[in-house]
C-alpha positions in Angstrom: -10.0 -30.7 -15.9 -7.6 -33.3 -14.0 -8.3 -31.4 -10.9 -11.9 -31.2 -10.8 -11.7 -35.4 -11.8 -9.6 -35.8 -9.0 -12.0 -33.5 -6.4 -15.1 -35.0 -8.3 -13.9 -38.7 -7.1 -12.8 -37.9 -3.8 -15.9 -35.8 -2.9 -18.0 -38.6 -4.2 -16.5 -41.3 -1.3 -16.3 -38.2 1.1 -20.1 -38.1 0.5 -20.6 -41.8 0.8 -18.7 -42.0 4.1 -20.8 -39.3 5.6 -23.9 -41.3 4.7 -22.8 -44.5 6.2 -21.6 -42.9 9.3 -24.8 -40.8 10.1 -27.4 -42.5 8.3 -26.5 -45.9 8.4 -24.4 -45.6 11.9 -21.5 -47.9 11.0 -18.6 -48.1 13.4 -15.4 -46.1 13.1 -13.5 -49.5 12.3 -16.1 -50.1 9.7 -16.1 -46.6 8.3 -12.3 -47.0 8.3 -12.2 -50.1 6.3 -14.5 -48.3 3.5 -12.3 -45.5 3.6 -9.1 -47.7 2.7 -10.6 -49.6 0.5 -12.4 -46.5 -1.9 -9.0 -44.7 -1.4 -6.6 -47.8 -3.1 -9.6 -48.0 -5.5 -9.4 -44.1 -6.4 -5.6 -44.2 -6.7 -5.6 -47.3 -9.0 -8.7 -45.2 -11.3 -5.9 -42.2 -11.0 -3.0 -44.2 -12.3 -5.2 -45.1 -15.1 -6.0 -41.3 -16.0 -9.9 -41.7 -15.4 -10.9 -38.9 -13.1 -14.8 -38.7 -13.1 -17.3 -41.3 -11.8 -19.0 -41.0 -14.8 -16.0 -42.7 -16.6 -15.8 -45.6 -14.4 -16.6 -48.8 -16.4 -16.9 -52.6 -15.8 -13.6 -53.5 -17.0 -12.0 -50.5 -14.6 -13.2 -52.7 -11.2 -13.0 -56.0 -13.1 -9.3 -55.1 -13.8 -8.9 -53.9 -10.4 -9.9 -56.9 -8.3 -8.0 -59.1 -10.5 -5.1 -57.4 -10.1 -5.6 -57.7 -6.0 -5.9 -61.1 -6.7 -3.0 -61.9 -8.9 -0.9 -60.0 -6.3 -2.2 -62.7 -3.7 -4.6 -60.7 -1.4 -6.9 -63.4 0.5 -10.4 -64.4 -0.3 -12.0 -62.5 2.7 -10.2 -59.3 2.0 -10.7 -59.6 -1.8 -14.4 -59.9 -0.9 -14.3 -57.0 1.5 -13.1 -54.6 -1.3 -14.9 -56.0 -3.7 -18.4 -55.2 -1.3 -16.8 -51.8 -0.3 -16.8 -51.3 -4.2 -20.3 -52.3 -4.9 -22.0 -50.7 -1.6 -20.0 -47.2 -3.3 -21.8 -47.5 -6.4 -25.2 -48.5 -5.2 -25.1 -45.1 -3.5 -24.3 -43.2 -6.7 -27.2 -44.9 -8.5 -29.2 -44.3 -5.4 -28.8 -40.6 -5.6 -28.7 -40.3 -9.3 -25.2 -39.2 -9.7 -24.4 -41.9 -12.3 -27.1 -43.7 -14.4 -26.0 -47.5 -14.9 -24.1 -49.1 -12.2 -20.4 -50.3 -13.6 -20.1 -52.7 -10.9 -23.1 -54.8 -11.0 -21.8 -57.4 -13.0 -18.0 -58.2 -10.8 -17.2 -61.2 -10.1 -14.8 -62.0 -7.7 -12.1 -64.9 -8.3 -13.1 -68.1 -6.1 -11.4 -68.8 -3.2 -9.6 -72.0 -3.8 -11.3 -74.5 -1.9 -8.9 -76.6 1.2 -8.7 -80.0 0.5 -9.8 -82.1 3.9 -7.7 -84.1 5.6 -8.0 -87.8 4.5 -6.8 -90.3 6.8 -4.7 -93.6 5.2 -6.6 -97.0 5.2 -3.6 -97.8 7.7 -4.4 -94.9 10.0 -8.4 -96.4 9.9 -7.2 -99.4 11.1 -5.1 -98.3 13.8 -7.8 -96.0 14.9 -10.4 -99.1 14.8 -8.1 -101.2 16.8 -9.6 -100.4 19.8 -9.3 -102.8 22.8 -12.7 -103.9 24.3 -12.1 -103.4 27.4 -14.9 -101.0 29.0 -18.5 -99.8 28.1 -17.0 -96.6 26.7 -14.5 -99.0 24.3 -17.1 -100.8 23.1 -19.1 -98.1 22.1 -16.5 -96.0 20.8 -15.5 -99.5 18.3 -19.1 -99.4 17.0 -19.6 -95.5 16.7 -16.2 -95.4 14.6 -16.4 -98.2 12.3 -20.2 -96.5 11.4 -19.2 -93.4 11.2 -16.4 -94.1 8.4 -17.8 -97.4 7.4 -21.2 -95.5 6.3 -19.7 -91.7 5.8 -22.0 -90.7 8.7 -21.8 -87.2 9.4 -21.9 -86.2 13.3 -25.4 -85.2 14.0 -26.1 -88.3 11.8 -24.8 -90.3 14.5 -25.6 -88.6 17.4 -29.0 -88.8 16.3 -29.4 -92.3 15.1 -32.5 -93.7 17.3 -32.3 -98.0 18.0 -35.0 -98.2 14.9 -33.1 -96.6 12.5 -30.5 -99.5 12.6 -31.2 -103.5 11.2 -28.4 -105.2 11.7 -30.1 -108.2 10.6 -30.6 -106.5 7.0 -27.3 -105.1 7.5 -28.7 -101.6 6.8 -29.2 -98.2 8.8 -31.7 -95.2 8.1 -30.5 -91.7 8.4 -31.8 -88.2 8.5 -29.3 -86.2 6.9 -29.8 -82.3 5.9 -32.8 -80.9 4.6 -34.9 -83.7 6.8 -34.1 -86.2 3.7 -34.2 -89.7 4.9 -31.4 -91.7 2.9 -30.6 -95.6 3.3 -27.3 -96.8 3.8 -25.5 -100.4 4.2 -23.7 -101.5 7.0 -19.8 -102.9 6.5 -19.1 -106.2 7.9 -16.3 -104.9 10.6 -19.0 -102.3 11.4 -21.6 -105.3 12.1 -19.2 -107.2 14.4 -18.5 -103.9 16.4 -22.2 -103.4 16.3 -23.3 -106.4 17.2 -21.2 -105.8 20.6 -22.3 -103.0 21.6 -26.1 -103.9 21.3 -25.4 -106.8 23.8 -23.5 -104.3 26.4 -26.3 -101.2 25.4 -29.3 -103.2 26.9 -27.8 -103.0 30.2 -27.1 -99.4 30.7 -30.2 -97.6 28.6 -32.2 -95.5 30.9 -36.0 -96.1 31.0 -37.3 -95.9 27.2 -34.3 -94.1 25.9 -34.4 -94.5 22.2 -30.6 -93.2 21.1 -28.6 -95.8 19.8 -25.5 -94.4 21.2 -25.6 -93.9 25.1 -23.5 -92.0 27.0 -22.7 -93.4 30.9 -25.6 -92.2 32.2 -27.6 -93.9 29.7 -28.8 -90.9 27.9 -28.1 -90.1 24.1 -24.5 -89.4 23.0 -23.9 -85.4 22.5 -22.0 -84.1 19.4 -18.8 -82.6 21.8 -18.6 -86.1 23.6 -18.0 -87.8 19.8 -15.1 -85.2 19.4 -13.7 -85.7 22.8 -13.3 -89.6 22.2 -12.2 -89.0 19.1 -9.3 -87.2 20.6 -8.9 -89.7 23.3 -8.2 -92.4 20.9 -5.9 -90.3 18.4 -3.8 -89.9 21.2 -4.2 -93.1 23.1 -3.7 -95.2 20.0 -0.6 -93.1 18.4 -2.2 -91.8 15.4 -0.4 -88.2 15.8 -2.8 -86.1 14.2 -6.0 -84.1 15.4 -9.3 -85.4 13.2 -13.0 -84.5 13.5 -15.8 -87.1 12.6 -16.1 -85.1 9.5 -12.4 -86.3 8.9 -13.7 -90.1 8.5 -16.9 -89.2 6.5 -14.4 -87.3 4.1 -11.6 -90.3 4.4 -14.6 -93.1 3.6 -15.8 -90.7 0.5 -12.3 -90.9 -0.7 -11.6 -94.3 -0.4 -14.7 -95.4 -2.0 -14.2 -92.9 -4.7 -10.6 -94.3 -5.1 -12.0 -97.6 -5.6 -15.4 -97.2 -7.7 -14.4 -93.8 -9.6 -18.1 -93.7 -9.4 -18.7 -89.6 -8.4 -22.9 -90.5 -9.1 -23.0 -93.5 -6.7 -20.8 -91.3 -3.8 -22.8 -88.7 -4.1 -25.9 -90.5 -3.3 -24.1 -92.1 -0.9 -23.2 -89.1 1.2 -26.4 -87.2 0.5 -25.4 -84.6 -1.1 -28.3 -82.3 -3.0 -25.3 -80.9 -5.4 -22.6 -83.3 -6.9 -20.4 -79.9 -7.0 -20.0 -80.7 -3.6 -18.9 -83.8 -3.8 -16.8 -83.0 -6.5 -13.9 -81.9 -4.0 -13.6 -85.6 -3.6 -11.8 -85.5 -7.3 -9.5 -83.1 -6.3 -8.4 -85.4 -3.7 -8.7 -88.4 -6.0 -6.4 -86.4 -8.2 -3.6 -85.9 -5.7 -4.0 -89.8 -5.0 -3.7 -90.8 -8.5 -0.6 -88.0 -8.7 1.2 -89.8 -5.7 0.4 -93.4 -7.7 1.5 -91.6 -10.8 5.1 -90.5 -9.5 6.0 -93.7 -7.9 4.6 -96.2 -10.3 5.6 -94.4 -14.1 8.7 -94.8 -15.1 8.8 -91.6 -17.2 7.8 -89.7 -14.0 9.6 -91.6 -11.2 11.8 -89.1 -9.1 15.6 -88.9 -9.8 17.9 -89.7 -7.0 21.3 -88.1 -6.7 
């Protein structure tokens, strides 16, 4: 019985690999990955005295995935191995070798989301301390103040038109993801920087260009140019870190949440469709609170030797 069972699983894996090779025409590298994934799964099953395809249950598969996760397998590899197992059992169903699919309800442990890098308020102050000595510096100061002050996405800052900005009302209108419009306040420091930019913009604009932020030729500033300018100022001002436009958005959201504690308001401010997207900032906020707690609480302060 054992010999037959071992042959049973091995033969079914080979049948599946032949199907992938000749019918699906997968590459040799892909076939190798499927083979390795399924052979390791088969070894796990045999260690549990499971020898027949028909004996494999949802628990057998889920416990195997959980075991790999506990062993520290990276998320991409874990997803691939799960996908290989699911594809194998889908093939078994297709060929009517089994009546029910034991991999149907398998769940893969969620990848731990890496918390975004957040600038401190002092770092933001340093980044915004741009000397207004040229067309580019006046524009960049206004652009950075607005990105941080209003939490704008990169695409939102470069697609901004003159009609979208009302300095008198201290408000701007942006078109975010899903072509959805939202209205945002403009902070007092951003207003000052924007007023300086508007004065010089009129001298450089080309023809009837509507873009609010211009390149040196008078046309719309590109996404790539924004990143280049951020890199330039981080280096010039001694910020000692590499940031992206999204870093400014993350920092804005985190500082807002730290000060207000209002997750729903931050969700609306950022234009997130689902509040679960905004909830990453509660994790960031926890790190902030934890640091404050360790420094301030009399029973939590680190003991010095």
